[in-house]
mmCIF file of the N, C-alpha and C atoms, coordinates in Angstrom:
data_MODEL
# 
_entry.id   MODEL 
# 
loop_
_atom_site.group_PDB 
_atom_site.id 
_atom_site.type_symbol 
_atom_site.label_atom_id 
_atom_site.label_alt_id 
_atom_site.label_comp_id 
_atom_site.label_asym_id 
_atom_site.label_entity_id 
_atom_site.label_seq_id 
_atom_site.pdbx_PDB_ins_code 
_atom_site.Cartn_x 
_atom_site.Cartn_y 
_atom_site.Cartn_z 
_atom_site.occupancy 
_atom_site.B_iso_or_equiv 
_atom_site.pdbx_formal_charge 
_atom_site.auth_seq_id 
_atom_site.auth_comp_id 
_atom_site.auth_asym_id 
_atom_site.auth_atom_id 
_atom_site.pdbx_PDB_model_num 
ATOM 1   N N  . MET A 1 1  ? 10.748  -25.049 54.356 1.00 0.00 ? 1  MET A N  1 
ATOM 2   C CA . MET A 1 1  ? 10.339  -26.508 54.542 1.00 0.00 ? 1  MET A CA 1 
ATOM 3   C C  . MET A 1 1  ? 9.051   -27.028 55.536 1.00 0.00 ? 1  MET A C  1 
ATOM 4   N N  . LYS A 1 2  ? 9.330   -25.727 56.303 1.00 0.00 ? 2  LYS A N  1 
ATOM 5   C CA . LYS A 1 2  ? 8.151   -26.026 57.607 1.00 0.00 ? 2  LYS A CA 1 
ATOM 6   C C  . LYS A 1 2  ? 7.170   -26.686 56.834 1.00 0.00 ? 2  LYS A C  1 
ATOM 7   N N  . ASN A 1 3  ? 6.804   -25.043 56.844 1.00 0.00 ? 3  ASN A N  1 
ATOM 8   C CA . ASN A 1 3  ? 5.197   -24.716 55.808 1.00 0.00 ? 3  ASN A CA 1 
ATOM 9   C C  . ASN A 1 3  ? 4.918   -25.682 55.099 1.00 0.00 ? 3  ASN A C  1 
ATOM 10  N N  . ARG A 1 4  ? 5.612   -26.280 54.359 1.00 0.00 ? 4  ARG A N  1 
ATOM 11  C CA . ARG A 1 4  ? 4.866   -26.989 53.936 1.00 0.00 ? 4  ARG A CA 1 
ATOM 12  C C  . ARG A 1 4  ? 5.049   -28.601 54.295 1.00 0.00 ? 4  ARG A C  1 
ATOM 13  N N  . TRP A 1 5  ? 5.448   -29.303 55.361 1.00 0.00 ? 5  TRP A N  1 
ATOM 14  C CA . TRP A 1 5  ? 5.173   -30.239 56.134 1.00 0.00 ? 5  TRP A CA 1 
ATOM 15  C C  . TRP A 1 5  ? 4.019   -29.745 57.165 1.00 0.00 ? 5  TRP A C  1 
ATOM 16  N N  . ILE A 1 6  ? 3.640   -28.630 57.017 1.00 0.00 ? 6  ILE A N  1 
ATOM 17  C CA . ILE A 1 6  ? 2.597   -28.303 58.626 1.00 0.00 ? 6  ILE A CA 1 
ATOM 18  C C  . ILE A 1 6  ? 1.471   -29.001 57.261 1.00 0.00 ? 6  ILE A C  1 
ATOM 19  N N  . SER A 1 7  ? 1.196   -27.724 56.185 1.00 0.00 ? 7  SER A N  1 
ATOM 20  C CA . SER A 1 7  ? 0.232   -27.882 55.191 1.00 0.00 ? 7  SER A CA 1 
ATOM 21  C C  . SER A 1 7  ? -0.433  -29.104 55.084 1.00 0.00 ? 7  SER A C  1 
ATOM 22  N N  . VAL A 1 8  ? 1.157   -30.611 54.773 1.00 0.00 ? 8  VAL A N  1 
ATOM 23  C CA . VAL A 1 8  ? 0.587   -31.830 54.754 1.00 0.00 ? 8  VAL A CA 1 
ATOM 24  C C  . VAL A 1 8  ? 0.048   -32.718 55.739 1.00 0.00 ? 8  VAL A C  1 
ATOM 25  N N  . VAL A 1 9  ? 1.063   -32.072 56.521 1.00 0.00 ? 9  VAL A N  1 
ATOM 26  C CA . VAL A 1 9  ? -0.159  -32.691 58.699 1.00 0.00 ? 9  VAL A CA 1 
ATOM 27  C C  . VAL A 1 9  ? -1.417  -32.046 57.966 1.00 0.00 ? 9  VAL A C  1 
ATOM 28  N N  . ALA A 1 10 ? -1.577  -30.986 58.395 1.00 0.00 ? 10 ALA A N  1 
ATOM 29  C CA . ALA A 1 10 ? -3.311  -30.477 58.031 1.00 0.00 ? 10 ALA A CA 1 
ATOM 30  C C  . ALA A 1 10 ? -3.927  -31.275 57.584 1.00 0.00 ? 10 ALA A C  1 
ATOM 31  N N  . ILE A 1 11 ? -3.799  -31.558 55.634 1.00 0.00 ? 11 ILE A N  1 
ATOM 32  C CA . ILE A 1 11 ? -4.548  -31.907 54.676 1.00 0.00 ? 11 ILE A CA 1 
ATOM 33  C C  . ILE A 1 11 ? -4.112  -33.541 55.114 1.00 0.00 ? 11 ILE A C  1 
ATOM 34  N N  . LEU A 1 12 ? -3.397  -34.328 56.009 1.00 0.00 ? 12 LEU A N  1 
ATOM 35  C CA . LEU A 1 12 ? -3.541  -36.073 55.870 1.00 0.00 ? 12 LEU A CA 1 
ATOM 36  C C  . LEU A 1 12 ? -4.905  -35.474 56.933 1.00 0.00 ? 12 LEU A C  1 
ATOM 37  N N  . LEU A 1 13 ? -4.750  -34.970 58.271 1.00 0.00 ? 13 LEU A N  1 
ATOM 38  C CA . LEU A 1 13 ? -5.207  -35.232 59.376 1.00 0.00 ? 13 LEU A CA 1 
ATOM 39  C C  . LEU A 1 13 ? -6.688  -34.959 59.007 1.00 0.00 ? 13 LEU A C  1 
ATOM 40  N N  . GLY A 1 14 ? -7.126  -34.187 57.916 1.00 0.00 ? 14 GLY A N  1 
ATOM 41  C CA . GLY A 1 14 ? -8.676  -33.623 57.425 1.00 0.00 ? 14 GLY A CA 1 
ATOM 42  C C  . GLY A 1 14 ? -8.718  -34.713 56.568 1.00 0.00 ? 14 GLY A C  1 
ATOM 43  N N  . MET A 1 15 ? -8.523  -35.257 55.635 1.00 0.00 ? 15 MET A N  1 
ATOM 44  C CA . MET A 1 15 ? -8.691  -36.261 55.229 1.00 0.00 ? 15 MET A CA 1 
ATOM 45  C C  . MET A 1 15 ? -8.885  -37.381 56.162 1.00 0.00 ? 15 MET A C  1 
ATOM 46  N N  . TYR A 1 16 ? -8.348  -37.799 56.802 1.00 0.00 ? 16 TYR A N  1 
ATOM 47  C CA . TYR A 1 16 ? -7.997  -38.652 57.783 1.00 0.00 ? 16 TYR A CA 1 
ATOM 48  C C  . TYR A 1 16 ? -9.660  -37.975 58.340 1.00 0.00 ? 16 TYR A C  1 
ATOM 49  N N  . LEU A 1 17 ? -9.899  -37.246 59.221 1.00 0.00 ? 17 LEU A N  1 
ATOM 50  C CA . LEU A 1 17 ? -11.075 -37.397 59.949 1.00 0.00 ? 17 LEU A CA 1 
ATOM 51  C C  . LEU A 1 17 ? -12.370 -37.547 59.118 1.00 0.00 ? 17 LEU A C  1 
ATOM 52  N N  . ILE A 1 18 ? -12.385 -36.726 57.791 1.00 0.00 ? 18 ILE A N  1 
ATOM 53  C CA . ILE A 1 18 ? -13.200 -36.636 56.882 1.00 0.00 ? 18 ILE A CA 1 
ATOM 54  C C  . ILE A 1 18 ? -14.202 -38.056 56.895 1.00 0.00 ? 18 ILE A C  1 
ATOM 55  N N  . ALA A 1 19 ? -13.303 -39.229 56.768 1.00 0.00 ? 19 ALA A N  1 
ATOM 56  C CA . ALA A 1 19 ? -13.317 -40.568 56.369 1.00 0.00 ? 19 ALA A CA 1 
ATOM 57  C C  . ALA A 1 19 ? -13.531 -41.040 57.710 1.00 0.00 ? 19 ALA A C  1 
ATOM 58  N N  . TYR A 1 20 ? -13.356 -40.639 58.706 1.00 0.00 ? 20 TYR A N  1 
ATOM 59  C CA . TYR A 1 20 ? -14.139 -41.401 60.507 1.00 0.00 ? 20 TYR A CA 1 
ATOM 60  C C  . TYR A 1 20 ? -15.642 -40.669 60.736 1.00 0.00 ? 20 TYR A C  1 
ATOM 61  N N  . GLY A 1 21 ? -15.605 -39.895 60.059 1.00 0.00 ? 21 GLY A N  1 
ATOM 62  C CA . GLY A 1 21 ? -17.129 -39.198 60.534 1.00 0.00 ? 21 GLY A CA 1 
ATOM 63  C C  . GLY A 1 21 ? -17.611 -39.877 59.214 1.00 0.00 ? 21 GLY A C  1 
ATOM 64  N N  . PHE A 1 22 ? -17.325 -40.226 58.052 1.00 0.00 ? 22 PHE A N  1 
ATOM 65  C CA . PHE A 1 22 ? -18.177 -41.139 56.761 1.00 0.00 ? 22 PHE A CA 1 
ATOM 66  C C  . PHE A 1 22 ? -18.587 -42.489 57.161 1.00 0.00 ? 22 PHE A C  1 
ATOM 67  N N  . THR A 1 23 ? -17.488 -43.352 57.980 1.00 0.00 ? 23 THR A N  1 
ATOM 68  C CA . THR A 1 23 ? -17.432 -44.585 58.699 1.00 0.00 ? 23 THR A CA 1 
ATOM 69  C C  . THR A 1 23 ? -18.608 -44.494 59.852 1.00 0.00 ? 23 THR A C  1 
ATOM 70  N N  . GLU A 1 24 ? -18.337 -43.079 60.879 1.00 0.00 ? 24 GLU A N  1 
ATOM 71  C CA . GLU A 1 24 ? -19.492 -43.821 61.710 1.00 0.00 ? 24 GLU A CA 1 
ATOM 72  C C  . GLU A 1 24 ? -20.830 -42.810 61.408 1.00 0.00 ? 24 GLU A C  1 
ATOM 73  N N  . GLY A 1 25 ? -20.878 -42.295 60.059 1.00 0.00 ? 25 GLY A N  1 
ATOM 74  C CA . GLY A 1 25 ? -22.346 -42.434 60.305 1.00 0.00 ? 25 GLY A CA 1 
ATOM 75  C C  . GLY A 1 25 ? -23.060 -40.620 60.093 1.00 0.00 ? 25 GLY A C  1 
ATOM 76  N N  . GLU A 1 26 ? -21.789 -39.605 60.848 1.00 0.00 ? 26 GLU A N  1 
ATOM 77  C CA . GLU A 1 26 ? -22.182 -38.431 60.584 1.00 0.00 ? 26 GLU A CA 1 
ATOM 78  C C  . GLU A 1 26 ? -22.330 -37.654 59.368 1.00 0.00 ? 26 GLU A C  1 
ATOM 79  N N  . VAL A 1 27 ? -22.788 -37.889 58.084 1.00 0.00 ? 27 VAL A N  1 
ATOM 80  C CA . VAL A 1 27 ? -22.977 -37.406 57.418 1.00 0.00 ? 27 VAL A CA 1 
ATOM 81  C C  . VAL A 1 27 ? -24.470 -37.089 57.549 1.00 0.00 ? 27 VAL A C  1 
ATOM 82  N N  . ASN A 1 28 ? -25.508 -38.225 57.658 1.00 0.00 ? 28 ASN A N  1 
ATOM 83  C CA . ASN A 1 28 ? -26.999 -38.277 57.867 1.00 0.00 ? 28 ASN A CA 1 
ATOM 84  C C  . ASN A 1 28 ? -26.748 -36.964 59.083 1.00 0.00 ? 28 ASN A C  1 
ATOM 85  N N  . THR A 1 29 ? -26.207 -36.888 59.958 1.00 0.00 ? 29 THR A N  1 
ATOM 86  C CA . THR A 1 29 ? -26.778 -36.017 61.312 1.00 0.00 ? 29 THR A CA 1 
ATOM 87  C C  . THR A 1 29 ? -25.877 -34.299 60.868 1.00 0.00 ? 29 THR A C  1 
ATOM 88  N N  . VAL A 1 30 ? -25.064 -34.445 59.502 1.00 0.00 ? 30 VAL A N  1 
ATOM 89  C CA . VAL A 1 30 ? -24.402 -33.389 59.103 1.00 0.00 ? 30 VAL A CA 1 
ATOM 90  C C  . VAL A 1 30 ? -25.489 -32.616 58.319 1.00 0.00 ? 30 VAL A C  1 
ATOM 91  N N  . PHE A 1 31 ? -25.704 -33.358 57.438 1.00 0.00 ? 31 PHE A N  1 
ATOM 92  C CA . PHE A 1 31 ? -27.616 -33.214 56.204 1.00 0.00 ? 31 PHE A CA 1 
ATOM 93  C C  . PHE A 1 31 ? -28.898 -32.770 56.644 1.00 0.00 ? 31 PHE A C  1 
ATOM 94  N N  . SER A 1 32 ? -28.722 -33.140 58.332 1.00 0.00 ? 32 SER A N  1 
ATOM 95  C CA . SER A 1 32 ? -30.475 -33.076 58.664 1.00 0.00 ? 32 SER A CA 1 
ATOM 96  C C  . SER A 1 32 ? -29.688 -31.856 60.106 1.00 0.00 ? 32 SER A C  1 
ATOM 97  N N  . LYS A 1 33 ? -29.061 -31.839 59.781 1.00 0.00 ? 33 LYS A N  1 
ATOM 98  C CA . LYS A 1 33 ? -28.717 -30.097 61.041 1.00 0.00 ? 33 LYS A CA 1 
ATOM 99  C C  . LYS A 1 33 ? -28.749 -29.185 60.291 1.00 0.00 ? 33 LYS A C  1 
ATOM 100 N N  . ALA A 1 34 ? -27.987 -29.131 58.810 1.00 0.00 ? 34 ALA A N  1 
ATOM 101 C CA . ALA A 1 34 ? -28.262 -28.503 57.739 1.00 0.00 ? 34 ALA A CA 1 
ATOM 102 C C  . ALA A 1 34 ? -29.239 -27.783 57.617 1.00 0.00 ? 34 ALA A C  1 
ATOM 103 N N  . ILE A 1 35 ? -29.920 -29.062 57.056 1.00 0.00 ? 35 ILE A N  1 
ATOM 104 C CA . ILE A 1 35 ? -31.269 -29.091 56.311 1.00 0.00 ? 35 ILE A CA 1 
ATOM 105 C C  . ILE A 1 35 ? -32.306 -27.770 56.951 1.00 0.00 ? 35 ILE A C  1 
ATOM 106 N N  . LYS A 1 36 ? -32.142 -28.025 58.388 1.00 0.00 ? 36 LYS A N  1 
ATOM 107 C CA . LYS A 1 36 ? -33.225 -27.460 60.162 1.00 0.00 ? 36 LYS A CA 1 
ATOM 108 C C  . LYS A 1 36 ? -32.886 -26.418 60.135 1.00 0.00 ? 36 LYS A C  1 
ATOM 109 N N  . ILE A 1 37 ? -31.000 -25.809 59.450 1.00 0.00 ? 37 ILE A N  1 
ATOM 110 C CA . ILE A 1 37 ? -30.253 -24.446 59.431 1.00 0.00 ? 37 ILE A CA 1 
ATOM 111 C C  . ILE A 1 37 ? -31.438 -23.733 58.845 1.00 0.00 ? 37 ILE A C  1 
ATOM 112 N N  . CYS A 1 38 ? -30.936 -23.888 57.142 1.00 0.00 ? 38 CYS A N  1 
ATOM 113 C CA . CYS A 1 38 ? -31.602 -23.196 56.049 1.00 0.00 ? 38 CYS A CA 1 
ATOM 114 C C  . CYS A 1 38 ? -33.067 -23.391 56.135 1.00 0.00 ? 38 CYS A C  1 
ATOM 115 N N  . LEU A 1 39 ? -34.308 -24.035 56.700 1.00 0.00 ? 39 LEU A N  1 
ATOM 116 C CA . LEU A 1 39 ? -35.840 -24.097 56.508 1.00 0.00 ? 39 LEU A CA 1 
ATOM 117 C C  . LEU A 1 39 ? -35.737 -22.986 57.629 1.00 0.00 ? 39 LEU A C  1 
ATOM 118 N N  . GLU A 1 40 ? -34.950 -22.920 59.193 1.00 0.00 ? 40 GLU A N  1 
ATOM 119 C CA . GLU A 1 40 ? -35.141 -21.725 60.290 1.00 0.00 ? 40 GLU A CA 1 
ATOM 120 C C  . GLU A 1 40 ? -34.496 -20.386 59.631 1.00 0.00 ? 40 GLU A C  1 
ATOM 121 N N  . CYS A 1 41 ? -33.592 -20.229 58.700 1.00 0.00 ? 41 CYS A N  1 
ATOM 122 C CA . CYS A 1 41 ? -33.639 -19.504 58.028 1.00 0.00 ? 41 CYS A CA 1 
ATOM 123 C C  . CYS A 1 41 ? -34.286 -18.607 57.169 1.00 0.00 ? 41 CYS A C  1 
ATOM 124 N N  . ILE A 1 42 ? -34.903 -19.211 55.575 1.00 0.00 ? 42 ILE A N  1 
ATOM 125 C CA . ILE A 1 42 ? -35.905 -18.854 55.223 1.00 0.00 ? 42 ILE A CA 1 
ATOM 126 C C  . ILE A 1 42 ? -37.018 -18.861 56.450 1.00 0.00 ? 42 ILE A C  1 
ATOM 127 N N  . GLY A 1 43 ? -37.597 -19.408 57.422 1.00 0.00 ? 43 GLY A N  1 
ATOM 128 C CA . GLY A 1 43 ? -38.680 -19.195 58.555 1.00 0.00 ? 43 GLY A CA 1 
ATOM 129 C C  . GLY A 1 43 ? -39.822 -20.275 57.741 1.00 0.00 ? 43 GLY A C  1 
ATOM 130 N N  . ILE A 1 44 ? -39.363 -21.029 57.070 1.00 0.00 ? 44 ILE A N  1 
ATOM 131 C CA . ILE A 1 44 ? -40.313 -22.192 57.519 1.00 0.00 ? 44 ILE A CA 1 
ATOM 132 C C  . ILE A 1 44 ? -40.548 -23.270 58.605 1.00 0.00 ? 44 ILE A C  1 
ATOM 133 N N  . GLY A 1 45 ? -38.713 -23.607 58.539 1.00 0.00 ? 45 GLY A N  1 
ATOM 134 C CA . GLY A 1 45 ? -38.744 -24.451 59.840 1.00 0.00 ? 45 GLY A CA 1 
ATOM 135 C C  . GLY A 1 45 ? -38.843 -23.847 61.285 1.00 0.00 ? 45 GLY A C  1 
# 
């Protein structure tokens, strides 16, 4: 029962942090960094 409780708390915390990131506009930051990393890996950026 303890493992289930820990799992539920972890899922709820993750959902909260994702929602907080969306509200703070972090989506654009994450996507721009991901694009830069991908371009560097293939040698374009």
